[in-house]
C-alpha positions as CSV (number, residue, x, y, z in Angstrom):
1,M,1.4,43.0,-171.8
2,N,-2.1,41.5,-170.3
3,V,-2.8,38.7,-172.8
4,T,-6.7,37.1,-173.2
5,H,-7.1,33.9,-174.2
6,R,-10.3,32.7,-176.2
7,P,-11.8,29.3,-175.1
8,L,-11.6,26.8,-176.9
9,Q,-14.5,26.7,-179.5
10,P,-14.2,22.8,-180.6
11,R,-16.3,22.3,-183.6
12,Y,-16.3,20.8,-186.8
13,T,-18.1,20.0,-190.1
14,L,-16.3,16.7,-191.5
15,V,-16.9,12.9,-193.0
16,D,-16.9,10.3,-191.1
17,H,-15.1,6.3,-192.6
18,H,-18.3,5.7,-193.2
19,G,-18.8,8.8,-195.9
20,R,-21.1,10.5,-193.5
21,K,-21.2,14.2,-192.6
22,V,-20.4,14.5,-188.8
23,T,-20.3,17.9,-186.7
24,E,-19.8,18.0,-182.8
25,Q,-23.3,17.9,-181.8
26,D,-23.9,14.3,-183.5
27,F,-23.0,13.0,-180.5
28,P,-25.6,13.9,-177.8
29,G,-25.2,12.9,-174.5
30,R,-21.7,11.1,-175.0
31,Y,-18.3,12.4,-174.1
32,Q,-15.9,13.2,-177.3
33,M,-12.6,11.7,-176.8
34,V,-10.3,13.8,-179.8
35,F,-7.3,12.7,-181.8
36,F,-6.1,14.6,-184.5
37,G,-3.6,12.1,-186.8
38,F,-3.0,10.4,-189.7
39,T,-3.1,7.4,-190.9
40,H,0.5,7.1,-192.4
41,C,1.5,8.3,-189.3
42,R,4.9,6.2,-188.3
43,P,5.6,6.9,-184.4
44,V,3.0,8.8,-183.0
45,C,-0.5,7.9,-184.1
46,P,0.0,4.3,-183.9
47,R,1.0,4.4,-180.0
48,V,-1.6,7.4,-178.9
49,L,-4.3,5.7,-181.2
50,G,-3.0,1.9,-178.6
51,L,-3.3,4.3,-175.4
52,L,-6.7,5.7,-175.7
53,S,-7.6,2.2,-176.9
54,T,-6.2,0.9,-173.4
55,V,-7.8,3.6,-171.2
56,L,-11.3,2.6,-173.1
57,D,-11.0,-1.0,-171.5
58,N,-9.5,-0.1,-168.7
59,L,-12.4,2.1,-168.3
60,G,-14.9,-1.3,-168.6
61,P,-18.9,-0.1,-169.0
62,L,-18.0,3.8,-168.6
63,A,-16.4,3.6,-172.0
64,D,-19.8,3.4,-173.6
65,R,-20.1,6.8,-172.9
66,I,-17.4,8.3,-175.2
67,Q,-17.1,8.5,-178.4
68,P,-13.5,8.1,-179.8
69,L,-13.0,10.4,-182.9
70,Y,-9.6,10.2,-185.0
71,V,-9.7,13.3,-187.1
72,S,-7.2,13.7,-189.9
73,V,-4.4,16.5,-190.5
74,D,-3.9,14.7,-193.5
75,P,-7.5,14.8,-195.8
76,E,-5.7,14.5,-199.0
77,R,-4.3,10.9,-198.2
78,D,-6.6,10.0,-195.5
79,T,-10.1,9.4,-197.3
80,P,-13.1,8.2,-195.8
81,S,-12.6,4.1,-197.0
82,V,-8.4,4.6,-196.3
83,M,-9.7,5.9,-192.7
84,R,-11.8,3.1,-192.5
85,A,-9.3,0.6,-193.4
86,F,-6.5,1.7,-190.7
87,L,-9.1,2.4,-187.6
88,E,-11.4,-0.6,-188.2
89,Q,-8.4,-3.3,-188.3
90,T,-7.0,-2.2,-185.4
91,Y,-8.9,0.6,-183.6
92,P,-12.6,-0.5,-184.6
93,R,-13.8,1.4,-181.2
94,S,-13.2,4.5,-182.8
95,L,-14.8,6.9,-185.7
96,G,-12.3,8.8,-188.4
97,L,-12.8,11.8,-189.6
98,T,-12.1,13.5,-192.7
99,G,-13.3,16.1,-195.2
100,S,-12.0,18.9,-197.6
101,P,-8.8,20.4,-197.2
102,E,-10.7,23.4,-195.7
103,A,-12.9,21.2,-193.9
104,A,-9.8,19.7,-191.8
105,E,-8.4,23.0,-191.0
106,A,-11.5,24.2,-189.4
107,A,-11.5,21.9,-187.1
108,R,-8.1,22.1,-186.1
109,A,-8.4,25.9,-186.1
110,A,-11.0,25.1,-183.7
111,F,-9.4,23.0,-181.8
112,R,-6.0,24.9,-181.9
113,V,-4.3,21.8,-183.7
114,Y,-0.7,22.8,-185.6
115,A,-0.2,20.2,-188.7
116,G,2.5,21.0,-191.3
117,H,3.7,19.1,-194.2
118,G,7.3,18.5,-194.4
119,A,9.9,15.8,-196.0
120,D,11.0,12.2,-193.4
121,P,14.0,10.3,-194.8
122,E,12.3,7.4,-192.9
123,D,9.2,7.2,-194.7
124,P,9.4,5.6,-198.3
125,E,7.8,8.2,-199.1
126,G,9.3,10.7,-197.5
127,Y,6.2,12.5,-196.3
128,A,5.7,13.5,-193.0
129,V,2.9,15.4,-191.3
130,P,4.2,17.1,-188.2
131,H,1.2,17.4,-185.5
132,T,-0.1,18.2,-182.0
133,A,-0.3,15.0,-180.0
134,L,-2.9,15.8,-177.8
135,T,-6.2,14.1,-176.9
136,Y,-9.2,16.7,-176.5
137,L,-12.6,15.4,-173.8
138,L,-15.8,16.9,-175.1
139,D,-18.6,17.0,-172.6
140,P,-21.9,15.4,-173.8
141,V,-23.1,19.4,-175.2
142,A,-19.9,18.7,-177.1
143,A,-18.0,21.6,-174.7
144,Y,-14.0,21.6,-174.3
145,L,-14.1,19.5,-170.9
146,A,-10.3,18.3,-170.6
147,H,-6.7,17.8,-172.7
148,F,-4.1,14.7,-172.0
149,P,-0.7,15.4,-173.8
150,D,0.4,12.1,-175.2
151,I,3.3,12.1,-172.5
152,L,0.5,10.8,-169.9
153,D,0.2,6.7,-169.6
154,A,-3.4,4.7,-170.0
155,D,-3.6,4.7,-165.7
156,E,-3.5,8.9,-165.6
157,I,-5.9,9.2,-168.3
158,T,-8.0,6.8,-167.2
159,D,-8.3,8.5,-164.0
160,R,-8.4,11.5,-165.1
161,I,-11.4,10.3,-167.5
162,R,-13.0,8.4,-164.5
163,K,-13.2,12.3,-162.7
164,L,-14.5,13.9,-165.1
165,V,-17.4,11.6,-167.2
166,Q,-20.0,11.9,-164.8
């Protein structure tokens, strides 16, 4: 069986946590570090956002060339104001992106990100959104450059980014 893989086409039209429309073209000349998650995530997202914050710290001045983006897989609950309150408090370098369910689904599809809805007995609301836990790196023209699984540590991601960001 011959399987043809089409290249990743990282495209999105969403709203940032300040209420502005944002696309992948709105960061000319900057790399984009994109992670999909949701503000009510307990185990994975805070760990990855902390990891990415450490990576940015490790990169020093090189981090100024990278725009970290946190894209919601739960747009019904992650409004711009919820995203802003969540990120500005603990992850101020990241820009939160959300939008309509259709816009969020289109962004997930473009990055080939899975997100589902289910029950979580450990969540007070019994709510869970299992999702892909990869961080994507886009180049300065918003083309896919690399991805990093959440099992990598900060030093490994930092080293890989240093080799890719020119």
